[in-house]
C-alpha positions, 0 to 999 in steps of 0.5 A: 515481493514478500510485502506484495504477497502479504498485502494480497493474501493476508491483508487484502481488505484490512483497513486497520493497523499500520503499514511501513513505508517499505510495505507501501512502496513495494506493493506500489512497485509490484502493482505497477510492474504486474499491471504493465506486464499483464496490460501488454499481454492483454493487448497482444492477445487482444483481451482487454477485459484481462487488464480490467479484471486485474485492475479491479483485483488490485483496487481494494488492497491499494486503498487498504495499504494506503489507509494503513500507511496514513495510520502509520504517520498518525493521520486518518485514512481520509488524508489519502484523498488530498493529492500532494499532501498524501504523497508527502505523508507516504514518504514520511517516516512513521510515528515511533511507538504505538499510536491510536491506530495500533502498534509500531510495525517496526516493533518500536525500536528506535535507532540511536546514533 
């Protein structure tokens, strides 16, 4: 839940930097859950504009966290527009250490076994 709150408050329209897989997927999960709950509530009270307003509020942060996720794997944010490939990239572990988009969000620590 903390990742969702951070994206919606601190990084609402931040398209620079990098986002870990956890940040992307937790934002995605809570975005879907909140959207479903509010969609049902909007349907029950017959105010469909509520669901539209929520969708608009989540639109820019969804794109921003996706672009930052692409940056974490070393790709441009434009790769988000390629459907299957972008799904593969958001599931891929980010580059270790700094890259051209910023420092490693994991702190550059590489686990060795």
